N, CA, C and O atoms as a GROMACS GRO file, in nm:
protein
  464
    1MET      N    1  -1.173   2.347   0.227
    1MET     CA    2  -1.112   2.331   0.358
    1MET      C    3  -1.218   2.283   0.457
    1MET      O    4  -1.329   2.335   0.459
    2PRO      N    5  -1.183   2.184   0.540
    2PRO     CA    6  -1.282   2.135   0.637
    2PRO      C    7  -1.308   2.238   0.748
    2PRO      O    8  -1.228   2.327   0.773
    3SER      N    9  -1.422   2.222   0.812
    3SER     CA   10  -1.458   2.312   0.922
    3SER      C   11  -1.418   2.246   1.055
    3SER      O   12  -1.390   2.127   1.060
    4PHE      N   13  -1.416   2.326   1.159
    4PHE     CA   14  -1.384   2.276   1.293
    4PHE      C   15  -1.515   2.242   1.364
    4PHE      O   16  -1.615   2.312   1.350
    5SER      N   17  -1.512   2.134   1.441
    5SER     CA   18  -1.629   2.101   1.522
    5SER      C   19  -1.646   2.210   1.627
    5SER      O   20  -1.550   2.280   1.662
    6ASN      N   21  -1.768   2.224   1.676
    6ASN     CA   22  -1.794   2.326   1.779
    6ASN      C   23  -1.706   2.305   1.902
    6ASN      O   24  -1.654   2.400   1.960
    7SER      N   25  -1.691   2.179   1.942
    7SER     CA   26  -1.611   2.151   2.062
    7SER      C   27  -1.463   2.182   2.039
    7SER      O   28  -1.394   2.222   2.132
    8LEU      N   29  -1.414   2.163   1.916
    8LEU     CA   30  -1.275   2.198   1.887
    8LEU      C   31  -1.258   2.350   1.889
    8LEU      O   32  -1.160   2.400   1.945
    9GLU      N   33  -1.350   2.422   1.829
    9GLU     CA   34  -1.342   2.568   1.833
    9GLU      C   35  -1.339   2.618   1.977
    9GLU      O   36  -1.261   2.706   2.011
   10THR      N   37  -1.423   2.560   2.060
   10THR     CA   38  -1.426   2.596   2.202
   10THR      C   39  -1.291   2.568   2.267
   10THR      O   40  -1.242   2.648   2.346
   11SER      N   41  -1.231   2.454   2.233
   11SER     CA   42  -1.101   2.418   2.291
   11SER      C   43  -0.989   2.511   2.246
   11SER      O   44  -0.901   2.545   2.325
   12ILE      N   45  -0.992   2.553   2.122
   12ILE     CA   46  -0.891   2.646   2.073
   12ILE      C   47  -0.903   2.779   2.147
   12ILE      O   48  -0.802   2.837   2.187
   13HIS      N   49  -1.025   2.826   2.164
   13HIS     CA   50  -1.047   2.950   2.239
   13HIS      C   51  -1.006   2.933   2.385
   13HIS      O   52  -0.950   3.024   2.447
   14LYS      N   53  -1.033   2.814   2.440
   14LYS     CA   54  -0.995   2.787   2.578
   14LYS      C   55  -0.843   2.787   2.592
   14LYS      O   56  -0.790   2.838   2.691
   15ALA      N   57  -0.772   2.732   2.494
   15ALA     CA   58  -0.625   2.731   2.498
   15ALA      C   59  -0.571   2.874   2.502
   15ALA      O   60  -0.479   2.905   2.577
   16LEU      N   61  -0.629   2.960   2.420
   16LEU     CA   62  -0.587   3.101   2.420
   16LEU      C   63  -0.620   3.167   2.554
   16LEU      O   64  -0.542   3.247   2.606
   17SER      N   65  -0.736   3.133   2.610
   17SER     CA   66  -0.775   3.188   2.740
   17SER      C   67  -0.682   3.141   2.851
   17SER      O   68  -0.647   3.218   2.941
   18LEU      N   69  -0.643   3.013   2.845
   18LEU     CA   70  -0.549   2.960   2.944
   18LEU      C   71  -0.418   3.038   2.941
   18LEU      O   72  -0.358   3.064   3.046
   19ALA      N   73  -0.374   3.075   2.823
   19ALA     CA   74  -0.252   3.155   2.810
   19ALA      C   75  -0.276   3.297   2.861
   19ALA      O   76  -0.192   3.352   2.932
   20ASN      N   77  -0.390   3.355   2.826
   20ASN     CA   78  -0.420   3.492   2.868
   20ASN      C   79  -0.431   3.505   3.020
   20ASN      O   80  -0.383   3.602   3.077
   21VAL      N   81  -0.495   3.408   3.084
   21VAL     CA   82  -0.511   3.411   3.230
   21VAL      C   83  -0.374   3.412   3.298
   21VAL      O   84  -0.357   3.474   3.403
   22ARG      N   85  -0.279   3.343   3.238
   22ARG     CA   86  -0.145   3.336   3.296
   22ARG      C   87  -0.056   3.451   3.247
   22ARG      O   88   0.062   3.459   3.280
   23LYS      N   89  -0.115   3.541   3.167
   23LYS     CA   90  -0.044   3.654   3.107
   23LYS      C   91   0.071   3.610   3.017
   23LYS      O   92   0.172   3.680   3.004
   24HIS      N   93   0.055   3.492   2.955
   24HIS     CA   94   0.155   3.443   2.861
   24HIS      C   95   0.135   3.515   2.728
   24HIS      O   96   0.022   3.530   2.680
   25GLU      N   97   0.244   3.558   2.668
   25GLU     CA   98   0.231   3.625   2.539
   25GLU      C   99   0.208   3.526   2.426
   25GLU      O  100   0.161   3.565   2.319
   26LEU      N  101   0.240   3.399   2.449
   26LEU     CA  102   0.223   3.296   2.348
   26LEU      C  103   0.136   3.183   2.402
   26LEU      O  104   0.145   3.146   2.519
   27ALA      N  105   0.052   3.128   2.316
   27ALA     CA  106  -0.025   3.008   2.347
   27ALA      C  107   0.050   2.891   2.284
   27ALA      O  108   0.068   2.886   2.162
   28THR      N  109   0.092   2.797   2.367
   28THR     CA  110   0.177   2.686   2.323
   28THR      C  111   0.096   2.558   2.305
   28THR      O  112  -0.024   2.553   2.331
   29LEU      N  113   0.167   2.455   2.259
   29LEU     CA  114   0.102   2.324   2.246
   29LEU      C  115   0.056   2.272   2.382
   29LEU      O  116  -0.042   2.197   2.389
   30GLU      N  117   0.124   2.310   2.488
   30GLU     CA  118   0.081   2.268   2.621
   30GLU      C  119  -0.053   2.331   2.659
   30GLU      O  120  -0.137   2.266   2.721
   31HIS      N  121  -0.073   2.456   2.623
   31HIS     CA  122  -0.203   2.521   2.645
   31HIS      C  123  -0.311   2.446   2.566
   31HIS      O  124  -0.420   2.420   2.616
   32LEU      N  125  -0.277   2.412   2.441
   32LEU     CA  126  -0.373   2.340   2.356
   32LEU      C  127  -0.403   2.202   2.413
   32LEU      O  128  -0.519   2.161   2.417
   33LEU      N  129  -0.300   2.129   2.457
   33LEU     CA  130  -0.322   1.997   2.514
   33LEU      C  131  -0.411   2.006   2.637
   33LEU      O  132  -0.503   1.925   2.653
   34LEU      N  133  -0.385   2.103   2.724
   34LEU     CA  134  -0.468   2.118   2.844
   34LEU      C  135  -0.614   2.143   2.806
   34LEU      O  136  -0.705   2.088   2.868
   35ALA      N  137  -0.636   2.225   2.706
   35ALA     CA  138  -0.773   2.252   2.661
   35ALA      C  139  -0.837   2.127   2.600
   35ALA      O  140  -0.956   2.104   2.618
   36LEU      N  141  -0.758   2.047   2.530
   36LEU     CA  142  -0.812   1.926   2.466
   36LEU      C  143  -0.850   1.818   2.567
   36LEU      O  144  -0.927   1.728   2.535
   37LEU      N  145  -0.798   1.827   2.688
   37LEU     CA  146  -0.832   1.727   2.789
   37LEU      C  147  -0.980   1.730   2.824
   37LEU      O  148  -1.035   1.631   2.872
   38ASP      N  149  -1.045   1.843   2.798
   38ASP     CA  150  -1.189   1.856   2.823
   38ASP      C  151  -1.272   1.847   2.694
   38ASP      O  152  -1.394   1.856   2.698
   39GLU      N  153  -1.206   1.831   2.580
   39GLU     CA  154  -1.276   1.822   2.452
   39GLU      C  155  -1.326   1.678   2.434
   39GLU      O  156  -1.249   1.584   2.454
   40VAL      N  157  -1.450   1.662   2.397
   40VAL     CA  158  -1.516   1.531   2.396
   40VAL      C  159  -1.443   1.427   2.311
   40VAL      O  160  -1.419   1.316   2.359
   41ASP      N  161  -1.407   1.459   2.189
   41ASP     CA  162  -1.346   1.360   2.099
   41ASP      C  163  -1.203   1.327   2.142
   41ASP      O  164  -1.164   1.211   2.141
   42ALA      N  165  -1.126   1.428   2.180
   42ALA     CA  166  -0.989   1.405   2.223
   42ALA      C  167  -0.986   1.325   2.353
   42ALA      O  168  -0.904   1.235   2.369
   43SER      N  169  -1.074   1.358   2.446
   43SER     CA  170  -1.075   1.285   2.573
   43SER      C  171  -1.117   1.140   2.555
   43SER      O  172  -1.069   1.052   2.627
   44ARG      N  173  -1.205   1.113   2.459
   44ARG     CA  174  -1.244   0.974   2.430
   44ARG      C  175  -1.123   0.894   2.382
   44ARG      O  176  -1.102   0.780   2.423
   45VAL      N  177  -1.044   0.956   2.294
   45VAL     CA  178  -0.925   0.888   2.243
   45VAL      C  179  -0.827   0.861   2.357
   45VAL      O  180  -0.772   0.752   2.368
   46MET      N  181  -0.806   0.962   2.442
   46MET     CA  182  -0.713   0.945   2.554
   46MET      C  183  -0.761   0.837   2.650
   46MET      O  184  -0.682   0.756   2.698
   47GLN      N  185  -0.891   0.835   2.679
   47GLN     CA  186  -0.945   0.732   2.768
   47GLN      C  187  -0.928   0.593   2.707
   47GLN      O  188  -0.896   0.498   2.778
   48ALA      N  189  -0.951   0.582   2.577
   48ALA     CA  190  -0.935   0.453   2.509
   48ALA      C  191  -0.789   0.406   2.512
   48ALA      O  192  -0.763   0.286   2.506
   49CYS      N  193  -0.697   0.500   2.522
   49CYS     CA  194  -0.554   0.466   2.529
   49CYS      C  195  -0.506   0.449   2.673
   49CYS      O  196  -0.387   0.426   2.696
   50GLY      N  197  -0.597   0.460   2.769
   50GLY     CA  198  -0.561   0.439   2.907
   50GLY      C  199  -0.495   0.557   2.976
   50GLY      O  200  -0.427   0.541   3.077
   51VAL      N  201  -0.514   0.675   2.922
   51VAL     CA  202  -0.454   0.795   2.981
   51VAL      C  203  -0.530   0.833   3.108
   51VAL      O  204  -0.653   0.833   3.110
   52ASP      N  205  -0.456   0.863   3.213
   52ASP     CA  206  -0.515   0.916   3.336
   52ASP      C  207  -0.531   1.066   3.314
   52ASP      O  208  -0.438   1.144   3.337
   53ILE      N  209  -0.649   1.106   3.270
   53ILE     CA  210  -0.672   1.245   3.229
   53ILE      C  211  -0.652   1.342   3.345
   53ILE      O  212  -0.593   1.449   3.327
   54GLU      N  213  -0.699   1.307   3.463
   54GLU     CA  214  -0.684   1.398   3.577
   54GLU      C  215  -0.538   1.418   3.613
   54GLU      O  216  -0.496   1.529   3.644
   55SER      N  217  -0.460   1.312   3.609
   55SER     CA  218  -0.317   1.321   3.639
   55SER      C  219  -0.246   1.405   3.533
   55SER      O  220  -0.161   1.489   3.566
   56LEU      N  221  -0.280   1.382   3.407
   56LEU     CA  222  -0.220   1.459   3.299
   56LEU      C  223  -0.258   1.606   3.311
   56LEU      O  224  -0.175   1.694   3.289
   57LYS      N  225  -0.383   1.632   3.346
   57LYS     CA  226  -0.430   1.770   3.363
   57LYS      C  227  -0.348   1.841   3.472
   57LYS      O  228  -0.307   1.956   3.455
   58LYS      N  229  -0.325   1.772   3.583
   58LYS     CA  230  -0.245   1.830   3.691
   58LYS      C  231  -0.102   1.856   3.647
   58LYS      O  232  -0.045   1.961   3.678
   59SER      N  233  -0.044   1.762   3.575
   59SER     CA  234   0.095   1.777   3.529
   59SER      C  235   0.111   1.892   3.430
   59SER      O  236   0.205   1.971   3.440
   60VAL      N  237   0.020   1.901   3.336
   60VAL     CA  238   0.029   2.008   3.235
   60VAL      C  239   0.003   2.144   3.301
   60VAL      O  240   0.070   2.242   3.269
   61THR      N  241  -0.093   2.150   3.391
   61THR     CA  242  -0.120   2.275   3.462
   61THR      C  243   0.002   2.319   3.542
   61THR      O  244   0.039   2.436   3.541
   62LYS      N  245   0.064   2.225   3.611
   62LYS     CA  246   0.185   2.256   3.688
   62LYS      C  247   0.295   2.307   3.596
   62LYS      O  248   0.364   2.404   3.629
   63PHE      N  249   0.311   2.242   3.481
   63PHE     CA  250   0.412   2.285   3.384
   63PHE      C  251   0.385   2.429   3.339
   63PHE      O  252   0.476   2.512   3.337
   64LEU      N  253   0.261   2.458   3.303
   64LEU     CA  254   0.226   2.593   3.257
   64LEU      C  255   0.251   2.696   3.366
   64LEU      O  256   0.299   2.806   3.338
   65ASP      N  257   0.218   2.662   3.488
   65ASP     CA  258   0.229   2.757   3.599
   65ASP      C  259   0.373   2.776   3.647
   65ASP      O  260   0.409   2.884   3.695
   66GLU      N  261   0.456   2.673   3.633
   66GLU     CA  262   0.590   2.680   3.691
   66GLU      C  263   0.704   2.692   3.591
   66GLU      O  264   0.810   2.745   3.624
   67GLU      N  265   0.683   2.643   3.470
   67GLU     CA  266   0.795   2.635   3.376
   67GLU      C  267   0.792   2.739   3.262
   67GLU      O  268   0.890   2.753   3.190
   68LEU      N  269   0.684   2.808   3.248
   68LEU     CA  270   0.673   2.902   3.134
   68LEU      C  271   0.674   3.048   3.178
   68LEU      O  272   0.611   3.133   3.116
   69ASN      N  273   0.745   3.076   3.285
   69ASN     CA  274   0.753   3.213   3.334
   69ASN      C  275   0.814   3.309   3.232
   69ASN      O  276   0.787   3.429   3.234
   70SER      N  277   0.897   3.255   3.142
   70SER     CA  278   0.959   3.341   3.040
   70SER      C  279   0.857   3.394   2.940
   70SER      O  280   0.886   3.487   2.865
   71LEU      N  281   0.737   3.335   2.938
   71LEU     CA  282   0.633   3.380   2.845
   71LEU      C  283   0.545   3.490   2.903
   71LEU      O  284   0.460   3.544   2.833
   72VAL      N  285   0.563   3.522   3.030
   72VAL     CA  286   0.479   3.623   3.094
   72VAL      C  287   0.509   3.760   3.036
   72VAL      O  288   0.625   3.801   3.026
   73SER      N  289   0.403   3.829   2.998
   73SER     CA  290   0.415   3.962   2.939
   73SER      C  291   0.365   4.065   3.040
   73SER      O  292   0.264   4.044   3.107
   74ASN      N  293   0.437   4.175   3.049
   74ASN     CA  294   0.397   4.283   3.140
   74ASN      C  295   0.312   4.388   3.070
   74ASN      O  296   0.269   4.485   3.133
   75LEU      N  297   0.287   4.371   2.941
   75LEU     CA  298   0.206   4.467   2.867
   75LEU      C  299   0.059   4.450   2.904
   75LEU      O  300   0.002   4.343   2.887
   76GLU      N  301   0.000   4.555   2.953
   76GLU     CA  302  -0.140   4.552   2.995
   76GLU      C  303  -0.231   4.535   2.873
   76GLU      O  304  -0.217   4.606   2.774
   77GLY      N  305  -0.324   4.441   2.882
   77GLY     CA  306  -0.422   4.422   2.776
   77GLY      C  307  -0.374   4.343   2.657
   77GLY      O  308  -0.446   4.331   2.558
   78SER      N  309  -0.253   4.288   2.664
   78SER     CA  310  -0.204   4.210   2.549
   78SER      C  311  -0.271   4.073   2.546
   78SER      O  312  -0.304   4.017   2.651
   79GLU      N  313  -0.290   4.021   2.428
   79GLU     CA  314  -0.354   3.892   2.407
   79GLU      C  315  -0.250   3.790   2.362
   79GLU      O  316  -0.158   3.823   2.288
   80ALA      N  317  -0.266   3.667   2.407
   80ALA     CA  318  -0.175   3.559   2.367
   80ALA      C  319  -0.192   3.529   2.219
   80ALA      O  320  -0.302   3.535   2.164
   81VAL      N  321  -0.080   3.496   2.155
   81VAL     CA  322  -0.077   3.460   2.014
   81VAL      C  323  -0.033   3.314   2.004
   81VAL      O  324   0.062   3.275   2.073
   82PRO      N  325  -0.098   3.234   1.922
   82PRO     CA  326  -0.055   3.094   1.907
   82PRO      C  327   0.088   3.086   1.853
   82PRO      O  328   0.126   3.162   1.764
   83THR      N  329   0.167   2.992   1.907
   83THR     CA  330   0.301   2.970   1.855
   83THR      C  331   0.292   2.909   1.715
   83THR      O  332   0.185   2.866   1.671
   84THR      N  333   0.403   2.907   1.646
   84THR     CA  334   0.408   2.844   1.514
   84THR      C  335   0.371   2.696   1.526
   84THR      O  336   0.300   2.643   1.440
   85GLY      N  337   0.420   2.630   1.630
   85GLY     CA  338   0.388   2.489   1.651
   85GLY      C  339   0.239   2.466   1.670
   85GLY      O  340   0.183   2.371   1.615
   86PHE      N  341   0.175   2.553   1.747
   86PHE     CA  342   0.030   2.548   1.770
   86PHE      C  343  -0.041   2.558   1.636
   86PHE      O  344  -0.130   2.478   1.605
   87GLN      N  345  -0.003   2.656   1.556
   87GLN     CA  346  -0.067   2.677   1.426
   87GLN      C  347  -0.044   2.559   1.333
   87GLN      O  348  -0.136   2.517   1.262
   88ARG      N  349   0.077   2.504   1.332
   88ARG     CA  350   0.108   2.391   1.244
   88ARG      C  351   0.028   2.267   1.280
   88ARG      O  352  -0.017   2.194   1.192
   89VAL      N  353   0.008   2.244   1.409
   89VAL     CA  354  -0.071   2.129   1.452
   89VAL      C  355  -0.214   2.141   1.401
   89VAL      O  356  -0.271   2.044   1.352
   90ILE      N  357  -0.271   2.259   1.414
   90ILE     CA  358  -0.408   2.281   1.365
   90ILE      C  359  -0.413   2.261   1.213
   90ILE      O  360  -0.505   2.197   1.161
   91GLN      N  361  -0.314   2.315   1.142
   91GLN     CA  362  -0.309   2.300   0.997
   91GLN      C  363  -0.291   2.153   0.957
   91GLN      O  364  -0.356   2.106   0.864
   92ARG      N  365  -0.203   2.082   1.028
   92ARG     CA  366  -0.178   1.941   0.998
   92ARG      C  367  -0.306   1.859   1.016
   92ARG      O  368  -0.336   1.772   0.935
   93ALA      N  369  -0.380   1.888   1.122
   93ALA     CA  370  -0.506   1.817   1.147
   93ALA      C  371  -0.606   1.845   1.034
   93ALA      O  372  -0.674   1.754   0.986
   94ALA      N  373  -0.615   1.971   0.993
   94ALA     CA  374  -0.709   2.009   0.886
   94ALA      C  375  -0.670   1.942   0.754
   94ALA      O  376  -0.757   1.895   0.680
   95ILE      N  377  -0.542   1.939   0.724
   95ILE     CA  378  -0.495   1.877   0.599
   95ILE      C  379  -0.524   1.727   0.601
   95ILE      O  380  -0.566   1.669   0.500
   96HIS      N  381  -0.500   1.664   0.715
   96HIS     CA  382  -0.528   1.520   0.726
   96HIS      C  383  -0.677   1.490   0.705
   96HIS      O  384  -0.713   1.397   0.634
   97VAL      N  385  -0.761   1.570   0.768
   97VAL     CA  386  -0.906   1.551   0.753
   97VAL      C  387  -0.947   1.571   0.608
   97VAL      O  388  -1.024   1.492   0.553
   98GLN      N  389  -0.896   1.677   0.546
   98GLN     CA  390  -0.930   1.706   0.407
   98GLN      C  391  -0.883   1.592   0.315
   98GLN      O  392  -0.957   1.550   0.227
   99SER      N  393  -0.761   1.543   0.336
   99SER     CA  394  -0.709   1.438   0.248
   99SER      C  395  -0.781   1.305   0.266
   99SER      O  396  -0.776   1.220   0.178
  100SER      N  397  -0.848   1.288   0.380
  100SER     CA  398  -0.922   1.164   0.403
  100SER      C  399  -1.067   1.176   0.357
  100SER      O  400  -1.145   1.081   0.371
  101GLY      N  401  -1.104   1.291   0.301
  101GLY     CA  402  -1.238   1.309   0.246
  101GLY      C  403  -1.344   1.347   0.346
  101GLY      O  404  -1.462   1.353   0.313
  102ARG      N  405  -1.303   1.374   0.470
  102ARG     CA  406  -1.400   1.416   0.570
  102ARG      C  407  -1.412   1.567   0.570
  102ARG      O  408  -1.333   1.637   0.506
  103THR      N  409  -1.512   1.618   0.640
  103THR     CA  410  -1.539   1.761   0.631
  103THR      C  411  -1.524   1.836   0.762
  103THR      O  412  -1.534   1.959   0.765
  104GLU      N  413  -1.500   1.763   0.873
  104GLU     CA  414  -1.494   1.830   1.002
  104GLU      C  415  -1.371   1.787   1.082
  104GLU      O  416  -1.343   1.668   1.098
  105VAL      N  417  -1.298   1.886   1.132
  105VAL     CA  418  -1.181   1.861   1.216
  105VAL      C  419  -1.228   1.855   1.361
  105VAL      O  420  -1.300   1.943   1.407
  106THR      N  421  -1.188   1.750   1.432
  106THR     CA  422  -1.228   1.733   1.573
  106THR      C  423  -1.104   1.741   1.663
  106THR      O  424  -0.991   1.746   1.616
  107GLY      N  425  -1.131   1.742   1.790
  107GLY     CA  426  -1.022   1.741   1.887
  107GLY      C  427  -0.935   1.617   1.874
  107GLY      O  428  -0.814   1.623   1.898
  108ALA      N  429  -0.994   1.505   1.836
  108ALA     CA  430  -0.918   1.382   1.815
  108ALA      C  431  -0.816   1.400   1.704
  108ALA      O  432  -0.703   1.354   1.715
  109ASN      N  433  -0.856   1.468   1.596
  109ASN     CA  434  -0.763   1.493   1.486
  109ASN      C  435  -0.647   1.581   1.530
  109ASN      O  436  -0.533   1.559   1.491
  110VAL      N  437  -0.677   1.680   1.613
  110VAL     CA  438  -0.573   1.770   1.663
  110VAL      C  439  -0.480   1.695   1.758
  110VAL      O  440  -0.359   1.715   1.756
  111LEU      N  441  -0.536   1.611   1.842
  111LEU     CA  442  -0.455   1.531   1.933
  111LEU      C  443  -0.357   1.443   1.856
  111LEU      O  444  -0.239   1.436   1.892
  112VAL      N  445  -0.405   1.377   1.752
  112VAL     CA  446  -0.318   1.295   1.668
  112VAL      C  447  -0.209   1.381   1.605
  112VAL      O  448  -0.093   1.339   1.598
  113ALA      N  449  -0.245   1.500   1.560
  113ALA     CA  450  -0.148   1.590   1.497
  113ALA      C  451  -0.041   1.637   1.596
  113ALA      O  452   0.074   1.659   1.557
  114ILE      N  453  -0.078   1.654   1.721
  114ILE     CA  454   0.021   1.692   1.823
  114ILE      C  455   0.128   1.585   1.835
  114ILE      O  456   0.247   1.616   1.844
  115PHE      N  457   0.086   1.461   1.834
  115PHE     CA  458   0.179   1.351   1.855
  115PHE      C  459   0.237   1.293   1.726
  115PHE      O  460   0.316   1.199   1.731
  116ALA      N  461   0.198   1.349   1.613
  116ALA     CA  462   0.251   1.300   1.485
  116ALA      C  463   0.396   1.336   1.467
  116ALA      O  464   0.456   1.303   1.365
   0.00000   0.00000   0.00000
């Protein structure tokens, strides 16, 4: 099984933190996308595709803050858990990397898996 790049690991932890700060019981693909906007490999791909990263960051943040109120947990000290979709995207990226003979999963691979 391939390993995760350091920056991808940081982004996955950041996605969980973004959910925890908002007291969301689940970490969604939107949390992951927001975290990937600061990940070096994923942001390079987005810039090459002409994505306005700052605008996307604002839109995703607004979505998380305004549209996911149903995910707020009142349990003190609870930690966000990745959704099934979040987990599948990470698995899909790892499988793609492994099948291509590479050894490291990057944010770019996860970004592609989100949109696959």
